[in-house]
C-alpha positions as CSV (number, residue, x, y, z in Angstrom):
1,X,-34.4,-108.9,-34.8
2,X,-30.5,-108.3,-35.2
3,X,-29.0,-105.2,-33.8
4,X,-27.9,-102.4,-36.9
5,X,-24.3,-102.8,-37.3
6,X,-22.2,-99.4,-37.1
7,X,-19.2,-98.8,-40.0
8,X,-16.2,-97.9,-39.4
9,X,-14.8,-94.9,-40.0
10,X,-12.1,-95.6,-41.9
11,X,-9.6,-92.7,-42.8
12,X,-8.3,-91.9,-46.4
13,X,-5.5,-93.5,-47.8
14,X,-2.8,-90.5,-48.0
15,X,0.4,-92.4,-48.2
16,X,1.5,-92.4,-52.2
17,X,1.8,-95.2,-54.2
18,X,5.6,-96.9,-53.8
19,X,7.9,-95.4,-57.1
20,X,5.2,-92.9,-57.5
21,X,8.2,-90.4,-57.9
22,X,7.2,-87.8,-55.1
23,X,9.2,-87.9,-52.0
24,X,8.0,-87.1,-49.2
25,X,8.4,-84.0,-47.4
26,X,11.0,-83.7,-44.3
27,X,9.8,-84.2,-40.8
28,X,10.1,-80.0,-39.4
29,X,13.2,-80.9,-36.4
30,X,12.6,-81.4,-33.2
31,X,13.8,-79.4,-30.7
32,X,16.9,-80.1,-28.6
33,X,16.2,-81.6,-25.1
34,X,18.5,-80.3,-22.3
35,X,20.8,-83.2,-20.8
36,X,19.5,-82.3,-17.2
37,X,16.2,-80.8,-15.9
38,X,17.0,-78.3,-13.6
39,X,16.0,-79.3,-9.8
40,X,12.3,-79.5,-8.5
41,X,11.6,-76.6,-5.9
42,X,9.7,-79.0,-4.1
43,X,9.8,-82.4,-3.3
44,X,6.8,-85.0,-2.5
45,X,6.1,-88.0,-1.4
46,X,3.1,-89.9,0.2
47,X,3.2,-91.1,3.9
48,X,1.3,-92.2,6.5
49,X,0.8,-91.6,10.1
50,X,1.5,-93.5,13.5
51,X,-1.5,-93.6,16.1
52,X,1.8,-91.5,18.1
53,X,1.3,-88.6,15.4
54,X,5.2,-89.7,13.8
55,X,5.7,-89.4,10.1
56,X,8.5,-91.5,9.1
57,X,9.9,-90.4,5.6
58,X,14.1,-90.8,5.5
59,X,14.6,-88.9,2.2
60,X,12.5,-85.9,2.0
61,X,14.1,-84.8,6.1
62,X,17.4,-85.9,4.4
63,X,16.3,-83.2,1.9
64,X,15.5,-80.5,4.0
65,X,18.5,-81.1,6.0
66,X,17.1,-82.5,8.7
67,X,18.5,-85.0,11.5
68,X,17.6,-85.9,14.5
69,X,17.3,-83.1,17.5
70,X,17.0,-80.3,14.3
71,X,14.6,-78.0,16.4
72,X,11.0,-77.4,14.5
73,X,7.8,-75.6,14.8
74,X,5.2,-76.6,13.5
75,X,2.0,-75.0,13.1
76,X,-2.0,-75.2,10.8
77,X,-2.5,-73.9,7.8
78,X,-5.9,-72.6,7.8
79,X,-6.5,-75.9,9.7
80,X,-6.1,-77.5,5.9
81,X,-2.6,-78.8,6.1
82,X,0.3,-79.0,9.3
83,X,3.4,-77.0,8.6
84,X,6.8,-78.0,9.6
85,X,9.4,-75.5,9.9
86,X,13.2,-75.5,11.6
87,X,13.0,-72.9,14.2
88,X,16.2,-73.1,17.2
89,X,13.7,-72.5,19.7
90,X,10.9,-74.5,18.5
91,X,9.1,-77.2,20.8
92,X,9.4,-79.8,18.5
93,X,12.7,-81.8,17.5
94,X,13.4,-84.8,15.0
95,X,13.4,-87.5,16.0
96,X,15.8,-90.7,15.2
97,X,14.8,-92.6,12.1
98,X,14.3,-89.9,11.3
99,X,10.6,-88.9,12.2
100,X,8.6,-85.8,12.7
101,X,5.7,-85.2,14.7
102,X,2.7,-83.9,14.6
103,X,0.6,-83.0,17.7
104,X,-2.5,-84.3,18.3
105,X,-4.5,-81.0,18.8
106,X,-3.2,-80.1,14.9
107,X,-3.8,-83.5,14.0
108,X,-7.6,-83.2,15.4
109,X,-8.3,-79.7,13.7
110,X,-6.5,-80.5,10.5
111,X,-9.2,-84.5,10.5
112,X,-5.5,-86.6,10.2
113,X,-6.4,-90.1,12.0
114,X,-4.1,-92.6,12.5
115,X,-2.8,-94.7,9.5
116,X,-4.6,-91.9,7.2
117,X,-2.1,-91.6,3.9
118,X,-0.9,-87.8,4.0
119,X,1.0,-86.1,0.9
120,X,4.4,-84.5,2.4
121,X,5.8,-81.5,0.5
122,X,9.4,-80.5,1.0
123,X,11.0,-76.9,0.3
124,X,14.6,-77.1,1.1
125,X,15.4,-73.2,-0.5
126,X,12.2,-72.4,2.2
127,X,13.0,-75.0,4.4
128,X,9.6,-76.3,5.2
129,X,7.7,-79.3,5.3
130,X,4.0,-79.4,4.4
131,X,2.0,-82.0,5.5
132,X,-1.6,-82.2,3.6
133,X,-4.7,-85.2,4.5
134,X,-4.8,-87.0,1.3
135,X,-8.9,-87.4,0.7
136,X,-9.9,-91.1,0.5
137,X,-9.6,-92.4,-3.2
138,X,-13.9,-92.7,-3.2
139,X,-14.0,-88.9,-3.3
140,X,-11.4,-88.3,-5.7
141,X,-13.7,-88.0,-9.2
142,X,-16.0,-85.7,-7.1
143,X,-13.2,-83.5,-6.2
144,X,-12.4,-83.5,-9.4
145,X,-15.3,-83.2,-11.1
146,X,-16.3,-79.8,-8.4
147,X,-15.2,-77.0,-11.0
148,X,-17.4,-78.5,-13.7
149,X,-20.8,-79.6,-11.9
150,X,-21.4,-76.0,-11.0
151,X,-25.1,-75.7,-9.2
152,X,-28.4,-77.6,-9.1
153,X,-31.2,-76.3,-10.5
154,X,-32.9,-72.9,-9.0
155,X,-29.0,-72.6,-8.5
156,X,-28.8,-74.2,-5.7
157,X,-25.5,-74.8,-4.4
158,X,-24.5,-79.2,-4.7
159,X,-22.8,-81.1,-1.6
160,X,-20.8,-83.3,-1.6
161,X,-19.8,-85.3,1.4
């Protein structure tokens, strides 16, 4: 038995015949665009961490004005991200290259492993670098769908691995 065919949906013709005497109405004016957009407060990139905990990202460190030897404090924010900021009394320093180092204890607490992709966010006015572990791409659809999935049967919360 042949499959039923779908009828295409074609919108009605709205064009006026050529020479009908009715001129089309003028299009609304587009707003003027700025020549240059204002500088963003944050700069972002993706980087990987090596087995020694070093992260090399020259552009962001230049944005922050951090050079080799710049003293830094490195802490954790809720064990979800590493927070790095300039501190003359800091226990860490920018390493030549330039690179920053995330201590092993913070990497462990934030579940950052060798080779993991990391989202780096730098804000020069706050003089801070945030380092977030990026979830594996296989988990992105679940992360993005979570707000729409809600709860399971009988109010049980859905769990994701």
